[in-house]
Backbone as numpy.savetxt, mean C-alpha at the origin, in Angstrom:
# Nx Ny Nz CAx CAy CAz Cx Cy Cz
11.53 -11.26 88.33 10.05 -10.33 88.16 10.65 -9.08 87.33
11.50 -8.71 87.49 11.75 -7.85 86.45 11.88 -8.17 85.09
12.26 -9.33 85.20 12.73 -9.63 83.89 11.51 -10.29 83.11
10.53 -10.44 83.97 9.08 -10.77 83.52 8.21 -9.33 82.87
8.52 -8.56 83.67 7.88 -7.34 82.70 8.74 -7.02 81.95
9.82 -6.76 81.80 10.68 -6.62 80.66 10.11 -7.49 79.14
10.17 -8.97 79.54 9.74 -9.44 78.03 8.23 -9.26 78.13
7.40 -8.71 78.72 6.04 -8.55 78.51 6.06 -7.15 77.61
6.79 -6.46 78.13 6.87 -4.78 77.37 7.24 -5.12 75.58
8.27 -6.09 75.89 8.90 -6.06 74.35 8.23 -7.00 73.63
7.22 -8.14 74.06 6.35 -8.49 73.22 5.29 -7.04 72.73
4.83 -6.76 74.08 3.91 -5.47 73.65 4.30 -4.82 72.32
5.48 -4.25 72.44 5.87 -3.39 71.25 5.71 -4.31 70.21
6.29 -5.57 69.93 6.05 -6.23 68.85 4.66 -6.52 68.32
3.75 -6.69 69.10 2.71 -6.62 68.46 1.95 -5.51 67.79
2.80 -4.02 68.46 1.85 -2.68 68.06 2.57 -2.80 66.68
4.20 -2.98 66.00 4.82 -3.04 64.89 3.67 -3.69 64.41
3.73 -4.90 64.45 2.94 -5.96 63.73 1.58 -5.47 62.99
0.55 -4.97 64.13 -0.46 -4.27 63.58 -0.02 -3.23 62.96
0.96 -2.19 63.39 1.09 -1.05 62.16 1.25 -1.58 60.87
2.01 -2.50 60.46 2.67 -2.99 59.32 1.31 -3.54 58.58
0.47 -4.29 59.51 -0.69 -4.59 58.61 -1.59 -3.68 58.28
-1.87 -2.74 59.02 -2.69 -1.26 58.42 -1.96 -0.39 57.37
-0.79 -0.76 57.40 -0.17 0.48 56.36 0.18 -0.89 55.08
0.75 -1.83 55.11 1.47 -2.49 53.93 0.49 -2.81 53.21
-0.84 -2.94 52.95 -2.05 -3.13 51.93 -2.49 -1.87 50.93
-2.47 -0.61 51.93 -2.54 0.54 50.83 -1.15 0.83 49.93
-0.16 0.32 50.47 1.44 0.44 49.75 1.59 -0.41 48.60
0.85 -1.74 49.09 0.86 -2.66 48.00 -0.26 -2.41 46.96
-1.37 -1.41 47.55 -2.38 -1.10 46.09 -1.75 -0.38 45.45
-1.43 0.62 45.76 -0.65 1.43 45.07 0.53 1.01 44.41
1.21 0.11 44.62 2.54 -0.20 43.49 1.63 -1.04 42.86
0.30 -2.04 42.84 -0.42 -2.85 42.37 -0.76 -1.66 40.73
-1.62 -0.61 41.30 -2.18 -0.18 40.70 -1.21 0.66 39.52
-0.09 1.31 39.99 1.17 1.44 39.02 1.21 0.76 38.18
1.53 -0.81 38.34 2.01 -1.96 37.76 0.86 -1.85 36.55
-0.39 -1.93 37.11 -1.73 -2.06 36.00 -1.47 -0.95 34.94
-1.65 0.57 35.58 -1.48 1.26 34.94 -0.57 1.50 33.64
0.86 1.06 34.08 1.66 0.72 33.05 1.51 0.03 31.74
0.84 -1.24 32.32 0.53 -2.51 31.54 -1.02 -1.96 30.61
-1.77 -1.12 31.26 -2.89 -0.61 30.45 -2.57 0.17 29.41
-1.21 1.32 29.35 -1.19 2.44 28.77 -0.96 2.22 27.21
-1.59 2.94 26.51 -1.40 2.79 25.53 0.06 2.55 24.44
0.09 1.52 23.50 1.26 1.44 22.86 1.30 2.66 21.60
2.20 3.44 21.18 2.53 4.20 20.39 2.32 3.58 19.26
1.77 3.72 18.46 1.32 3.67 16.63 2.94 3.19 16.16
2.63 1.88 15.68 3.68 1.83 14.43 3.76 2.48 13.28
5.43 2.66 12.58 4.97 3.93 11.70 4.62 3.06 10.59
3.74 3.36 9.41 3.70 3.03 8.29 4.10 3.55 6.90
3.86 2.64 5.96 4.97 3.27 4.77 6.35 3.23 4.51
6.97 3.50 3.77 8.39 3.05 3.93 8.94 3.42 5.38
9.43 2.33 6.13 10.08 2.37 7.36 11.57 2.48 7.41
12.17 2.04 6.30 13.50 2.44 6.30 14.17 3.57 5.83
15.46 3.87 5.63 15.84 5.55 5.16 16.28 5.28 3.73
15.51 5.83 2.67 16.25 5.24 1.37 17.42 6.27 1.36
18.34 5.44 0.12 19.49 6.16 0.05 19.67 7.44 -0.72
20.69 8.20 -0.37 20.68 9.83 -0.87 21.34 8.95 -2.56
20.56 9.59 -3.33 21.08 9.84 -4.70 20.76 11.03 -5.91
20.94 11.59 -6.58 21.01 12.87 -7.29 20.36 12.62 -8.43
20.05 11.27 -8.52 19.28 10.66 -9.97 17.97 10.44 -9.51
17.35 9.96 -10.58 15.80 10.05 -10.92 15.18 8.98 -10.25
16.25 7.78 -10.27 15.84 6.41 -10.04 16.32 6.36 -8.73
15.41 5.19 -7.80 15.59 4.89 -6.40 16.81 3.75 -6.09
17.61 4.12 -5.36 18.50 3.23 -4.98 18.63 2.26 -4.46
17.98 0.66 -5.08 17.80 -0.49 -4.38 19.18 -1.32 -4.09
20.08 -0.97 -3.85 21.02 -1.65 -3.90 20.73 -2.29 -2.14
20.39 -1.58 -1.63 20.17 -2.18 -0.37 19.00 -2.43 0.06
18.01 -2.68 -0.57 16.83 -2.90 -0.50 16.26 -1.83 0.09
14.93 -2.23 0.45 13.65 -1.25 1.14 13.00 -2.10 1.85
12.66 -1.47 2.97 11.07 -2.10 3.96 10.15 -1.33 4.21
8.68 -1.69 3.70 7.69 -1.17 3.92 6.85 -1.53 4.85
6.08 -1.09 5.59 4.58 -1.70 6.29 3.34 -0.94 6.26
2.29 -1.86 5.95 0.88 -1.19 5.62 -0.08 -1.89 6.75
-1.05 -1.20 6.56 -2.60 -1.85 7.48 -3.10 -1.91 6.04
-3.22 -3.45 6.37 -4.29 -3.76 5.31 -5.65 -3.83 5.48
-5.98 -3.90 7.17 -7.74 -4.01 7.46 -7.32 -3.44 8.84
-8.45 -2.70 9.08 -8.00 -2.16 10.70 -7.93 -3.37 11.43
-8.44 -4.77 11.57 -8.46 -5.90 12.69 -7.45 -6.38 12.44
-6.69 -6.45 11.47 -5.59 -7.03 10.84 -4.03 -6.76 11.62
-3.21 -7.55 11.80 -1.96 -6.96 12.10 -1.24 -6.44 10.94
-0.59 -5.37 11.05 0.32 -4.80 10.27 1.29 -5.95 9.41
1.40 -5.70 8.47 1.81 -6.55 7.43 3.08 -5.51 7.05
4.61 -6.12 7.05 5.90 -5.93 6.37 6.66 -6.36 5.34
6.72 -5.66 4.35 7.52 -6.14 2.90 8.88 -5.73 3.10
9.52 -6.94 2.70 10.80 -6.51 2.58 11.47 -6.61 1.18
12.08 -5.81 0.54 12.38 -6.11 -0.99 13.92 -6.26 -0.85
13.78 -7.43 -1.57 15.39 -7.96 -1.70 15.78 -7.61 -3.36
16.95 -6.90 -2.63 17.50 -5.94 -4.24 18.14 -7.19 -5.46
17.88 -7.04 -6.64 18.88 -7.51 -7.86 19.93 -6.47 -8.02
21.17 -6.40 -7.59 21.72 -5.17 -7.68 22.49 -5.47 -8.65
22.21 -4.13 -9.56 23.07 -3.71 -10.89 23.06 -2.16 -10.84
24.77 -2.15 -11.59 25.01 -0.71 -12.27 24.99 -0.51 -13.49
25.17 0.46 -14.21 25.23 0.97 -15.29 26.99 0.76 -15.78
26.85 1.19 -17.12 28.75 1.21 -17.40 29.18 2.33 -16.77
28.05 3.26 -16.17 28.98 4.05 -15.34 28.99 4.03 -13.90
28.72 3.07 -13.57 28.66 2.54 -12.44 27.48 2.77 -11.35
26.16 3.77 -11.98 25.56 4.20 -11.35 24.16 3.27 -11.12
23.79 3.29 -9.77 22.70 2.31 -9.48 21.70 1.84 -10.15
21.57 0.70 -10.77 20.35 0.19 -11.35 19.80 -0.91 -10.95
19.76 -1.05 -9.69 19.15 -2.27 -9.19 17.70 -2.40 -8.99
17.11 -3.61 -9.37 15.99 -3.78 -9.37 15.16 -5.02 -8.42
14.14 -5.10 -8.24 13.71 -6.03 -7.32 13.98 -7.69 -7.70
14.30 -8.09 -6.59 14.21 -9.41 -7.01 13.83 -10.20 -6.32
13.15 -10.07 -5.30 12.28 -10.87 -4.39 11.68 -9.93 -3.19
10.10 -10.10 -2.62 9.50 -9.51 -1.83 9.24 -10.28 -0.71
9.85 -10.39 0.57 9.23 -10.70 1.77 8.34 -10.65 2.46
7.46 -11.01 2.75 5.72 -10.41 3.64 5.97 -11.26 5.13
5.89 -10.11 6.04 5.98 -10.77 7.31 4.54 -10.52 7.91
4.12 -11.02 8.39 2.66 -10.66 9.75 3.16 -10.28 10.95
2.64 -8.86 11.22 2.83 -8.92 12.89 3.74 -8.85 13.18
4.54 -9.25 14.39 5.99 -9.58 15.16 6.69 -10.87 14.66
6.01 -11.40 13.52 6.71 -12.81 13.45 8.02 -12.20 12.45
8.92 -13.05 12.50 10.26 -12.82 11.97 10.50 -13.72 11.02
9.76 -14.66 10.57 9.92 -15.51 9.45 8.69 -15.07 8.46
9.25 -14.97 6.97 8.66 -14.43 6.42 7.06 -15.54 6.09
6.05 -14.64 6.01 4.65 -15.28 5.82 4.67 -16.25 4.47
5.48 -15.30 3.50 5.29 -15.67 2.04 6.21 -14.77 1.35
6.45 -15.40 -0.03 7.24 -14.53 -1.16 6.29 -14.28 -1.99
6.57 -12.55 -2.25 5.70 -12.54 -3.50 6.16 -12.69 -4.70
4.83 -13.55 -5.48 5.49 -14.27 -6.80 4.37 -14.12 -8.18
4.70 -14.61 -9.14 4.22 -14.16 -10.43 4.14 -12.62 -11.30
5.07 -11.97 -10.66 5.46 -11.03 -11.36 7.18 -11.25 -12.22
6.96 -10.53 -13.14 8.19 -11.07 -13.38 9.51 -9.66 -13.57
9.94 -9.97 -12.40 10.55 -9.25 -11.84 12.44 -8.81 -13.08
12.26 -9.82 -13.67 13.53 -9.35 -14.43 13.28 -8.51 -15.71
11.99 -7.86 -16.11 11.63 -7.25 -16.87 11.56 -5.85 -15.99
11.83 -5.75 -14.85 11.20 -4.57 -14.05 12.49 -3.19 -14.42
11.97 -1.91 -14.71 12.81 -1.39 -14.83 13.26 -0.57 -13.12
14.46 0.25 -13.15 14.60 0.95 -11.92 13.95 1.83 -11.46
13.35 1.53 -10.16 11.99 2.28 -9.82 12.50 3.80 -9.65
11.25 4.71 -9.56 11.21 5.63 -10.06 11.29 6.53 -8.67
12.26 7.50 -8.28 12.77 7.96 -6.90 11.53 8.27 -6.10
11.18 9.25 -7.12 10.05 10.71 -6.56 8.49 10.07 -6.77
8.28 8.47 -7.27 6.96 8.03 -7.91 6.57 6.96 -6.29
5.48 7.16 -5.93 5.00 5.98 -5.56 4.97 4.72 -5.78
6.38 3.87 -5.70 6.54 2.57 -6.82 6.12 1.45 -5.96
6.17 1.62 -4.84 5.49 0.58 -3.97 4.33 1.15 -3.03
3.20 0.55 -2.83 2.07 0.78 -1.98 0.86 0.36 -2.06
0.05 0.44 -1.04 -1.15 -0.08 -1.21 -2.75 0.91 -1.98
-3.34 -0.46 -2.18 -4.59 0.15 -2.87 -5.69 -0.92 -2.68
-6.87 -0.22 -2.17 -7.86 -1.65 -2.48 -8.33 -1.36 -3.75
-7.91 -2.32 -4.79 -8.06 -2.08 -6.25 -9.69 -2.89 -6.49
-9.91 -4.19 -5.88 -10.94 -4.67 -6.04 -12.45 -4.46 -4.97
-11.73 -3.44 -4.24 -13.02 -2.71 -3.25 -13.78 -3.61 -2.52
-12.94 -4.60 -1.92 -13.47 -5.55 -0.73 -13.24 -5.21 0.68
-12.61 -4.23 0.65 -11.89 -3.59 2.12 -10.90 -4.02 2.36
-10.18 -4.77 1.85 -8.92 -4.66 2.16 -7.95 -4.05 0.89
-6.53 -3.73 1.67 -5.52 -2.87 0.87 -4.79 -4.48 -0.03
-4.50 -3.89 -1.36 -3.45 -4.59 -2.02 -2.39 -4.26 -2.24
-1.63 -4.67 -3.36 0.01 -4.38 -2.99 0.33 -4.16 -4.46
1.21 -2.72 -4.62 1.08 -2.36 -6.15 2.81 -2.23 -5.98
3.08 -2.92 -7.14 4.98 -2.78 -7.80 4.54 -2.22 -8.80
5.41 -0.85 -9.14 5.47 -0.67 -10.27 6.87 -1.22 -10.79
6.21 -1.42 -12.21 7.52 -2.28 -12.65 8.01 -1.57 -14.23
7.39 -0.50 -14.30 7.70 0.07 -15.63 6.97 1.82 -15.58
8.02 2.69 -16.51 7.40 4.05 -16.13 7.82 4.74 -17.27
7.43 5.94 -17.62 8.00 6.73 -18.76 7.76 8.47 -18.26
8.37 8.78 -19.05 8.39 10.57 -19.00 6.65 11.32 -19.51
6.13 10.31 -19.98 4.69 10.44 -20.16 3.60 10.48 -18.92
4.34 10.00 -18.08 3.45 9.45 -17.22 2.70 8.53 -16.91
3.07 7.71 -18.07 2.30 6.20 -17.78 3.10 5.28 -16.89
2.05 4.63 -16.01 2.63 3.36 -14.97 2.24 2.18 -15.56
3.22 1.35 -15.21 2.75 -0.06 -15.19 3.12 -0.99 -14.04
2.69 -1.85 -13.25 2.83 -2.92 -12.56 2.74 -3.87 -12.21
2.63 -4.84 -11.03 2.35 -5.52 -10.79 1.24 -5.63 -9.33
0.01 -6.14 -9.45 -0.86 -6.26 -8.10 -0.89 -7.72 -7.98
-0.91 -7.45 -6.24 -1.12 -8.87 -5.50 -2.29 -8.33 -4.57
-3.89 -9.36 -4.82 -5.01 -9.07 -3.93 -4.59 -9.76 -2.81
-4.90 -9.08 -1.55 -5.28 -9.65 -0.09 -6.34 -11.20 -0.31
-6.00 -11.95 0.12 -7.10 -12.98 0.08 -7.16 -13.46 1.71
-8.73 -12.96 1.87 -8.79 -12.93 3.41 -9.12 -14.51 3.78
-9.31 -15.07 3.03 -9.60 -16.66 3.34 -8.57 -17.23 3.69
-6.86 -16.88 3.33 -5.65 -18.04 3.40 -4.91 -16.60 4.05
-5.31 -15.28 4.08 -4.40 -14.30 4.76 -3.22 -13.76 4.14
-3.10 -14.44 2.74 -2.17 -13.81 1.80 -2.65 -13.01 0.78
-1.53 -13.07 -0.01 -1.35 -12.05 -1.09 -1.60 -12.62 -2.42
-2.43 -12.78 -3.36 -2.42 -13.48 -4.63 -1.90 -12.75 -5.74
-1.11 -13.07 -6.65 -0.89 -12.27 -8.02 -2.12 -12.46 -8.65
-2.57 -11.22 -9.21 -3.62 -10.64 -9.97 -2.90 -10.78 -11.37
-3.04 -11.67 -12.44 -3.01 -10.96 -13.89 -3.72 -9.67 -14.74
-5.03 -9.92 -14.13 -6.34 -8.94 -14.73 -5.88 -7.76 -13.92
-5.37 -7.58 -12.79 -5.23 -6.25 -12.19 -3.92 -5.88 -12.90
-2.90 -6.59 -12.72 -1.56 -6.25 -13.28 -1.65 -5.82 -14.86
-2.41 -5.88 -15.62 -2.55 -5.62 -16.95 -3.03 -4.09 -16.95
-3.20 -3.36 -15.79 -4.02 -1.98 -16.09 -2.94 -1.51 -16.10
-3.18 -0.34 -16.92 -2.07 0.92 -16.84 -2.22 2.04 -15.76
-2.01 3.03 -15.73 -1.98 3.82 -14.68 -3.62 4.09 -13.96
-4.15 3.70 -12.72 -5.26 3.73 -12.46 -6.17 5.15 -11.67
-6.80 5.07 -11.30 -7.77 6.14 -10.55 -8.83 5.05 -10.27
-9.31 5.30 -8.90 -10.10 4.42 -8.25 -11.51 5.36 -7.93
-12.65 5.21 -7.76 -13.57 5.32 -7.24 -14.40 4.58 -6.68
-14.44 4.11 -5.55 -14.88 3.06 -4.36 -16.29 3.52 -4.54
-16.91 4.25 -4.75 -18.36 4.45 -4.49 -19.09 3.70 -5.61
-18.81 3.92 -7.10 -19.22 3.30 -8.29 -18.45 1.95 -8.06
-17.57 1.85 -7.55 -16.68 0.37 -7.89 -16.06 0.44 -9.43
-15.46 1.44 -9.71 -15.08 1.21 -10.92 -13.52 1.92 -10.92
-12.86 1.80 -12.02 -11.42 2.09 -11.98 -11.52 2.92 -13.54
-10.59 3.84 -13.51 -10.22 4.82 -14.32 -8.77 4.66 -15.09
-8.26 4.24 -16.13 -6.90 4.04 -16.66 -6.54 5.29 -17.88
-5.61 5.40 -17.75 -5.08 6.19 -19.34 -3.85 6.06 -19.57
-3.52 5.70 -20.70 -2.43 5.95 -21.53 -2.23 7.02 -22.69
-1.25 7.57 -21.81 -0.67 9.07 -22.79 0.21 8.78 -24.08
-0.11 9.26 -25.25 0.76 8.88 -26.32 1.52 10.51 -26.65
1.53 10.82 -27.90 1.72 12.31 -28.33 0.70 13.28 -28.39
1.21 14.25 -29.27 0.34 15.30 -29.70 0.00 16.10 -27.68
0.91 15.91 -27.15 0.60 16.85 -25.81 0.01 15.97 -25.04
-0.53 14.48 -25.10 -1.63 13.95 -24.91 -3.10 13.79 -25.39
-2.65 14.60 -26.67 -3.92 14.29 -27.19 -4.58 13.24 -28.03
-3.38 11.84 -28.27 -2.99 10.63 -28.52 -3.15 10.09 -26.92
-4.26 8.95 -26.87 -4.43 8.77 -25.93 -5.18 7.46 -26.00
-5.08 6.32 -24.89 -6.23 5.24 -24.67 -7.00 5.33 -23.51
-7.93 5.77 -22.83 -8.67 5.67 -21.62 -9.62 4.49 -21.65
-9.53 3.90 -20.55 -10.82 2.91 -19.88 -11.31 3.10 -18.72
-12.62 2.54 -18.54 -13.44 2.48 -17.43 -13.71 0.99 -17.11
-13.20 0.68 -15.88 -13.90 -0.97 -15.64 -14.37 -0.75 -14.19
-15.66 -1.70 -14.71 -16.21 -2.21 -13.42 -15.78 -3.63 -12.65
-15.63 -3.38 -11.28 -15.21 -4.76 -10.74 -16.52 -5.54 -10.37
-16.42 -6.68 -11.01 -17.23 -7.68 -10.87 -16.92 -9.10 -10.47
-17.55 -9.68 -9.50 -16.91 -10.92 -9.30 -15.14 -10.80 -9.26
-14.59 -9.95 -8.60 -13.41 -9.61 -7.97 -12.55 -9.59 -8.93
-12.84 -9.17 -10.51 -12.57 -8.93 -11.48 -12.98 -7.39 -12.58
-11.56 -6.85 -12.97 -11.95 -5.65 -13.95 -12.76 -6.20 -15.03
-14.05 -5.73 -15.34 -14.25 -5.68 -16.48 -14.24 -4.20 -17.53
-14.12 -4.29 -18.55 -14.35 -2.99 -19.09 -15.52 -3.05 -19.81
-15.90 -1.45 -19.42 -17.39 -1.27 -19.69 -17.02 0.13 -20.64
-16.27 0.98 -20.57 -16.05 2.17 -21.29 -15.13 2.41 -21.85
-14.36 2.83 -23.13 -13.16 3.02 -23.71 -13.15 4.11 -24.89
-12.10 4.96 -24.51 -11.81 5.89 -25.70 -10.34 5.71 -26.53
-10.61 5.99 -27.82 -9.13 5.60 -28.07 -8.94 6.77 -29.41
-7.86 7.60 -29.01 -7.76 8.80 -30.02 -6.13 8.83 -30.43
-6.45 8.70 -31.88 -4.86 8.70 -32.61 -4.62 9.94 -33.54
-3.46 9.91 -34.11 -3.47 11.17 -35.15 -2.55 10.43 -36.31
-3.06 10.97 -37.45 -1.85 10.16 -38.80 -1.27 11.13 -39.30
-1.17 12.39 -38.79 -0.35 13.55 -39.26 -0.99 14.40 -39.74
-2.36 14.30 -40.05 -3.20 15.41 -40.63 -4.67 15.55 -39.75
-5.05 14.36 -39.12 -6.32 14.00 -38.78 -6.24 13.57 -37.47
-7.28 13.75 -36.71 -7.41 13.01 -35.46 -8.32 12.05 -35.45
-8.26 10.75 -35.10 -9.36 9.84 -35.52 -9.41 9.46 -34.13
-10.83 9.07 -33.17 -11.30 8.94 -31.86 -12.06 7.86 -32.22
-12.30 6.41 -31.74 -13.52 5.87 -31.36 -13.67 5.41 -29.61
-15.13 5.73 -29.65 -15.37 5.30 -28.27 -16.43 4.27 -28.19
-16.13 3.38 -27.07 -16.98 2.25 -27.29 -17.63 2.15 -25.92
-18.62 1.46 -25.93 -19.28 0.87 -24.30 -20.07 -0.10 -24.30
-19.79 -0.80 -23.26 -20.42 -2.30 -22.69 -21.55 -2.25 -22.58
-22.53 -2.94 -23.70 -24.25 -3.32 -24.07 -24.22 -4.18 -23.92
-25.28 -4.98 -23.27 -25.65 -6.43 -23.29 -24.29 -7.39 -23.19
-23.49 -7.03 -22.45 -22.17 -8.05 -22.22 -21.40 -7.72 -23.22
-21.24 -6.52 -24.76 -20.54 -6.75 -25.52 -20.36 -5.62 -25.75
-18.96 -5.08 -26.27 -18.44 -3.53 -26.48 -18.69 -3.17 -27.86
-19.63 -1.96 -28.10 -20.08 -1.31 -28.68 -19.77 -0.04 -29.15
-19.56 -0.13 -30.42 -19.02 1.60 -31.16 -19.99 2.36 -30.65
-19.70 3.93 -30.04 -20.84 4.73 -29.88 -20.42 6.09 -30.76
-19.18 6.17 -30.99 -18.50 7.31 -31.59 -17.46 7.11 -32.67
-17.51 7.00 -33.74 -15.82 7.17 -34.74 -15.74 8.12 -35.36
-15.00 9.37 -35.04 -14.87 10.40 -35.50 -13.38 10.66 -36.45
-13.41 11.49 -37.51 -11.97 12.08 -37.62 -12.30 13.31 -37.75
-11.29 14.38 -37.09 -11.29 15.46 -37.21 -9.72 16.11 -38.19
-9.85 17.41 -38.71 -8.58 18.03 -39.10 -7.92 18.53 -37.37
-6.42 18.65 -37.77 -5.29 18.60 -36.70 -5.70 20.20 -36.23
-6.28 21.12 -37.32 -6.24 22.39 -36.72 -7.77 22.42 -35.94
-8.39 21.51 -36.05 -10.01 21.51 -34.95 -9.61 20.61 -33.95
-10.56 20.99 -33.01 -10.85 20.34 -31.57 -10.76 19.44 -32.01
-10.17 18.29 -31.06 -10.06 17.00 -30.77 -11.15 16.33 -30.65
-11.93 15.14 -31.35 -13.04 14.76 -31.17 -13.52 14.07 -30.18
-12.49 13.75 -29.32 -12.73 13.16 -27.55 -11.74 13.64 -27.04
-12.22 14.15 -25.85 -11.94 14.97 -24.66 -11.75 14.12 -23.28
-11.08 14.10 -22.57 -11.23 13.34 -21.21 -11.12 15.06 -20.09
-12.22 14.70 -19.40 -11.82 15.85 -18.14 -10.70 15.62 -17.14
-10.40 16.43 -16.54 -9.53 16.73 -15.33 -10.21 15.66 -13.71
-11.43 15.51 -13.85 -12.02 14.72 -13.07 -11.76 12.97 -13.23
-11.26 12.86 -14.39 -10.91 11.66 -14.89 -9.92 10.85 -13.78
-8.86 11.95 -13.64 -7.49 11.83 -13.09 -7.66 11.99 -11.65
-8.61 11.99 -10.98 -8.65 12.00 -9.69 -9.14 10.71 -8.80
-8.56 10.00 -7.63 -8.91 9.09 -7.22 -10.16 9.52 -6.01
-11.32 9.12 -6.16 -12.55 9.27 -5.31 -11.92 8.66 -3.58
-12.85 9.07 -3.10 -12.94 8.82 -1.42 -14.24 8.32 -1.46
-14.64 7.07 -0.90 -15.65 6.58 -0.64 -16.30 7.54 0.69
-17.65 8.16 0.59 -17.95 8.56 1.38 -18.44 7.62 3.29
């Protein structure tokens, strides 16, 4: 009899424990699940854009690309980030100073470890070593289609002139296409509102000898719509201005002035400012 009562008490205690666990475990499980969900929903830190590797230290005015370079850019808000890996053509001058240039540019999309493409079309062999303090590899929406394009500076000078290669982003293929027309532009400034591009080539006479052009982007290509060319023959300034009329460039000014006079052509400072679209 005593054994039977003892067994009933033991069973009663077991049921109490089971009921307690049933009441307590769901809230504990729910708390743990909510913590997991919160961790999964926590926003990821934004990835660094621009140059993401550390440039080699050098006291020279050129970039030491002997170990290459890596850049990451946003081409459009809804697209994965693109990473560009510069493969160097390692060169040194007679004094052993680095003169490396670009040999290849690998393009990676998002988190893929295999290159999406290699940027081709640009004559890397004719490139000068990159300007250390210059924005020698960057993005610009040069054709104003809402996607960032790729610019590589290939030549530069002490006068501030820049020349380079441009690859346009192709939304149909998701890749970058080399553009001969845009790559022929000299140093440029963009105006997204009017979809025009201003360029400037500086010559001598403290910049009074120059070529300034304005282009309108039509059908994805730069079309010359205005130009001013001013030179100096040792005694006189000669300026010729032209603008596009009925599909042809027509001369609107052709002026000679003595050196002591104010040059006939003048480019305002606003020419050298990149506009932002409102």
